[in-house]
C-alpha positions in Angstrom: -14.7 -15.8 -44.0 -17.4 -16.6 -46.5 -15.1 -17.5 -49.4 -13.1 -20.4 -50.7 -9.7 -20.9 -52.2 -8.7 -24.0 -54.2 -5.5 -25.2 -55.7 -5.8 -27.5 -58.8 -3.3 -30.2 -59.5 -2.1 -28.1 -62.5 -0.9 -25.4 -60.2 -3.7 -22.9 -60.9 -5.4 -21.0 -58.1 -9.2 -20.6 -57.9 -11.5 -18.5 -55.7 -15.2 -18.0 -55.1 -17.6 -16.5 -52.6 -17.8 -13.2 -50.8 -15.3 -10.6 -52.1 -16.2 -7.5 -50.2 -12.6 -7.2 -49.0 -11.1 -8.3 -52.3 -9.9 -11.5 -50.6 -10.5 -13.5 -53.8 -7.5 -11.8 -55.5 -9.3 -11.2 -58.8 -8.7 -7.5 -59.0 -12.3 -6.6 -58.4 -14.9 -6.4 -55.6 -17.6 -8.5 -57.2 -18.7 -11.7 -55.3 -18.2 -14.9 -57.4 -20.8 -17.6 -57.3 -18.6 -20.2 -59.2 -14.9 -21.0 -59.0 -12.9 -18.3 -60.9 -9.2 -18.6 -61.7 -7.0 -16.1 -60.0 -4.7 -14.7 -62.7 -3.0 -17.1 -65.2 -0.1 -18.4 -63.1 0.2 -22.2 -62.8 2.9 -22.5 -60.2 0.9 -22.0 -57.0 1.9 -24.4 -54.2 0.2 -23.6 -50.9 -2.9 -21.6 -50.0 -4.6 -20.4 -46.9 -7.9 -18.5 -46.6 -8.3 -16.3 -43.6 -11.3 -14.3 -42.4 -10.9 -11.6 -45.1 -7.5 -12.1 -46.5 -5.6 -14.8 -48.3 -2.0 -16.2 -48.4 -0.3 -18.3 -51.0 3.1 -19.5 -52.0 4.6 -20.3 -55.4 6.4 -23.5 -56.1 9.7 -21.7 -56.0 9.0 -20.4 -52.5 7.8 -16.7 -52.6 5.0 -15.7 -50.3 2.0 -13.7 -51.6 -1.0 -12.1 -49.9 -4.2 -10.2 -50.8 -7.5 -8.9 -49.3 -8.1 -6.9 -46.2 -5.1 -5.5 -44.4 -6.6 -3.4 -41.6 -4.0 -4.8 -39.1 -1.1 -5.5 -41.4 -2.1 -9.2 -41.9 -0.9 -9.1 -45.5 2.7 -8.6 -44.3 3.4 -6.0 -47.0 4.7 -3.3 -44.5 1.6 -1.2 -44.5 -2.2 -1.5 -43.8 -3.3 -0.9 -47.4 -5.5 -3.7 -48.9 -4.7 -5.2 -52.2 -7.0 -6.9 -54.6 -4.5 -9.2 -56.4 -1.8 -11.5 -55.2 1.1 -9.2 -53.9 4.6 -10.4 -53.1 5.3 -10.4 -49.4 8.6 -12.1 -49.2 10.8 -13.8 -51.7 13.4 -15.2 -49.2 13.8 -18.9 -48.4 10.8 -21.1 -49.3 8.0 -21.2 -46.8 7.1 -24.6 -45.4 3.6 -23.8 -44.1 1.3 -20.8 -44.0 -1.9 -19.9 -42.0 -4.2 -16.9 -42.5 -6.3 -16.2 -39.4 -8.9 -13.6 -38.7 -6.6 -10.6 -38.8 -3.1 -12.1 -38.3 -1.0 -14.6 -40.2 1.7 -17.2 -39.3 4.2 -19.1 -41.3 7.1 -21.5 -40.9 10.1 -21.1 -43.3 12.0 -24.1 -44.6 14.6 -23.5 -41.9 11.8 -24.3 -39.3 11.7 -20.7 -37.9 8.3 -19.3 -37.0 7.1 -15.9 -38.4 4.0 -13.8 -37.5 2.4 -10.6 -38.6 -0.8 -8.6 -38.4 -3.1 -8.0 -35.4 -1.5 -8.6 -32.0 -4.0 -6.9 -29.7 -4.5 -10.3 -27.8 -0.9 -11.4 -28.1 -1.7 -13.8 -30.9 1.6 -13.2 -32.7 3.6 -14.7 -29.8 6.3 -12.0 -29.6 5.6 -11.0 -25.9 3.9 -7.8 -27.0 0.5 -6.5 -28.1 2.1 -4.5 -31.0 0.7 -5.1 -34.5 3.3 -6.1 -37.1 3.0 -5.1 -40.8 5.9 -7.3 -41.9 6.7 -10.9 -41.2 8.5 -11.0 -37.8 10.5 -13.9 -36.5 9.1 -15.3 -33.3 11.9 -16.2 -30.9 15.1 -17.9 -32.2 14.0 -21.5 -32.2 14.3 -23.4 -35.5 12.4 -26.5 -34.5 8.8 -25.5 -35.4 6.9 -28.3 -37.1 3.4 -27.0 -37.7 1.1 -24.1 -36.7 -2.4 -22.7 -37.2 -4.1 -19.4 -36.5 -7.4 -18.9 -34.8 -9.4 -15.7 -34.4 -7.3 -14.1 -31.6 -4.9 -17.0 -30.8 -2.3 -19.2 -32.4 -1.2 -22.8 -31.9 2.1 -24.5 -32.9 3.9 -27.8 -32.4 7.7 -28.1 -32.2 9.5 -31.0 -33.7 9.9 -32.4 -30.2 6.1 -32.9 -30.1 5.5 -30.1 -27.6 2.3 -28.0 -28.1 2.5 -24.2 -27.7 -0.4 -21.7 -27.6 -0.7 -18.0 -27.2 -3.2 -15.2 -27.5 -6.8 -15.3 -26.2 
């Protein structure tokens, strides 16, 4: 989208730019022209800015999301937007996260692949076109190494070095 997230070395989270969908996580809809701290926490670990939503993890592992949720891309079990970081899942730590246009992907520390949000083009990789409002494990493999989201597609690499793509 037209916004930026940044993670400082002190563990604080900063956001600026367009905020029409509350993707900055500041509790308001006002655009921000300068970097503005998101809350007061200083234990943020990973961040990913999607088209109109954001994902982040804490150092201890929990996954948070905020912003637009028209297709369930926040992973909160519904399609209601949220304007502040909201807990998605507090299970095992997440190794990597990726916020796409209207879907999200993540790899847990056990190297399993998870997806949620818009699936109209098969971008979640679960052999369906059904949207998912909660993180859903994709297959049973536990050898995913990295992944990224696109607009209506996803790309991932397994630890064997093989490249996988799905969606449009």
